[in-house]
C-alpha positions as CSV (number, residue, x, y, z in Angstrom):
1,M,94.7,67.9,91.9
2,I,92.3,65.2,92.8
3,N,93.3,62.8,90.1
4,D,90.1,62.9,88.3
5,L,89.8,66.2,86.2
6,P,86.8,67.5,84.4
7,D,87.2,67.9,80.5
8,V,86.7,71.5,80.4
9,S,87.4,73.9,83.7
10,F,86.9,77.7,83.9
11,Q,89.7,79.1,85.8
12,G,91.0,82.7,86.1
13,F,93.9,83.3,83.8
14,N,96.1,84.2,87.0
15,Y,95.9,80.3,87.8
16,L,97.1,79.0,84.5
17,K,100.7,78.8,85.2
18,L,100.3,77.3,88.5
19,L,98.2,74.5,86.9
20,A,100.2,74.1,83.9
21,D,103.5,73.8,85.8
22,G,102.0,71.2,88.1
23,G,100.7,69.3,84.9
24,H,97.1,69.7,86.2
25,I,96.0,71.0,82.6
26,Q,96.9,70.2,79.0
27,P,98.1,72.3,76.1
28,L,95.5,72.8,73.4
29,D,97.8,73.0,70.6
30,G,97.3,69.6,69.2
31,L,93.5,70.0,69.4
32,M,93.6,73.3,67.7
33,A,95.9,71.9,64.8
34,A,93.4,68.9,64.5
35,D,90.6,71.0,64.0
36,G,89.8,71.9,60.5
37,G,87.8,74.8,61.5
38,W,90.5,76.4,63.7
39,S,92.2,79.4,62.3
40,E,94.0,82.5,63.5
41,T,91.7,84.5,61.0
42,Q,88.7,83.3,62.6
43,Y,89.6,84.2,66.2
44,S,91.4,87.3,67.5
45,P,95.0,86.5,68.5
46,S,94.2,87.9,72.1
47,V,91.9,84.7,72.5
48,V,95.0,82.7,72.2
49,A,97.5,84.9,73.7
50,T,95.9,85.4,77.1
51,G,96.1,81.6,77.6
52,K,99.5,81.2,76.3
53,I,102.4,79.7,78.7
54,N,105.9,78.8,77.3
55,D,104.7,79.0,73.8
56,K,102.0,76.6,74.4
57,V,98.1,77.5,74.4
58,Y,96.4,76.0,77.7
59,A,93.4,78.4,77.6
60,L,91.4,80.4,75.4
61,G,89.7,83.7,76.3
62,V,85.8,83.0,76.4
63,A,84.7,85.9,78.7
64,F,85.5,89.5,79.3
65,A,84.6,91.6,82.3
66,F,84.8,95.5,81.7
67,P,84.6,98.4,84.4
68,I,82.0,100.7,84.1
69,L,82.2,104.5,84.6
70,Y,79.4,106.0,86.4
71,Y,79.0,109.9,86.3
72,N,76.2,112.5,87.2
73,A,75.3,114.3,84.1
74,D,74.0,117.3,85.8
75,L,77.1,118.0,87.9
76,I,79.1,117.4,84.4
77,A,77.0,120.1,82.6
78,E,77.2,122.5,85.6
79,V,80.8,122.8,85.5
80,Q,80.9,122.5,81.7
81,G,78.5,125.3,80.7
82,G,75.7,123.2,80.1
83,N,77.6,120.3,78.2
84,K,76.8,117.0,79.8
85,E,79.1,114.9,77.8
86,L,82.0,113.3,79.7
87,P,85.4,113.9,78.1
88,A,86.8,111.0,76.2
89,D,90.2,110.6,78.0
90,W,91.4,110.5,81.4
91,D,93.0,113.8,81.4
92,G,89.4,115.5,80.6
93,I,87.4,113.4,83.0
94,L,89.8,114.2,86.0
95,A,89.6,117.8,85.1
96,V,85.7,117.8,85.3
97,A,86.1,115.7,88.4
98,R,88.3,118.4,90.1
99,K,85.9,121.2,89.0
100,I,83.0,119.3,90.5
101,Q,85.1,118.5,93.8
102,E,85.9,122.3,93.8
103,A,82.1,123.4,93.4
104,H,80.9,120.8,95.8
105,P,83.4,120.0,98.6
106,E,80.8,117.6,100.2
107,V,80.7,115.5,97.0
108,L,83.6,113.3,95.8
109,G,84.5,114.6,92.2
110,A,85.9,111.2,91.5
111,Y,86.3,107.7,92.8
112,T,87.9,104.7,91.8
113,R,88.4,101.3,93.2
114,Y,91.9,100.1,93.6
115,N,92.2,96.4,93.1
116,S,94.0,93.9,91.0
117,F,91.3,93.8,88.1
118,L,91.4,97.5,87.6
119,S,95.3,97.7,87.8
120,Q,96.0,95.0,85.4
121,G,93.4,96.6,82.9
122,H,95.1,100.1,83.1
123,I,98.6,98.2,82.7
124,M,97.6,96.2,80.1
125,S,95.7,98.6,77.9
126,R,98.9,100.6,77.8
127,G,100.7,97.5,76.3
128,G,102.4,96.9,79.5
129,S,102.3,93.4,81.4
130,V,101.8,92.5,85.1
131,G,104.7,89.8,85.0
132,N,107.1,88.4,82.3
133,A,106.1,85.6,80.1
134,E,107.5,83.1,82.4
135,G,105.8,84.3,85.5
136,T,109.2,84.9,87.4
137,K,109.4,88.5,87.1
138,V,107.4,91.7,87.8
139,A,107.0,93.6,84.7
140,F,104.5,96.7,85.8
141,I,107.5,98.6,87.1
142,D,108.3,100.1,83.6
143,E,106.9,103.2,82.5
144,K,103.5,101.9,81.2
145,G,103.1,100.5,84.9
146,M,104.0,103.6,86.4
147,A,101.5,105.6,84.1
148,A,98.8,103.4,85.6
149,F,99.6,103.9,89.1
150,D,99.9,107.4,88.5
151,L,96.5,107.5,87.1
152,F,95.0,105.9,90.6
153,R,97.2,108.6,92.1
154,R,95.4,111.4,90.0
155,F,92.0,109.8,90.8
156,G,92.8,110.2,94.2
157,E,93.5,113.9,94.1
158,A,90.8,114.6,92.0
159,G,88.4,113.0,94.6
160,R,89.9,113.9,97.6
161,R,87.7,115.7,100.2
162,R,88.7,118.9,101.5
163,S,87.8,120.4,104.7
164,I,84.3,122.0,104.5
């Protein structure tokens, strides 16, 4: 953008299409093909897939961020008859959250942040996509996207404070 680009730049994947369309970044396909050590068997296909635009690789996934789930084991044990183990699926987690909320109206049984990072994570973990490959259409209005947003609704219901 200033006509003096760095050799390597760390950008959010949400900027790749804009940068590629503007000619500000170069595809890595030629470098990857010339590198005798590069192979699809060495790297997960997702390392390449996240940085593909129009069938060209412009970026490689090099870092990950993970949402973290915090919970109060004592409250969980209280509503599960002594079992401090958090259920392994969202239905079970939200059921426990509702029980906590009912037993302790002054405490939020569940809370989640509603932001693009978590929304994309919930959509993509179901095999959905936020947009089409061309970046021209919204894609999260399908059943996978709606399931992700339904989960947010359920979190809100499980953590809703009732009158005390």
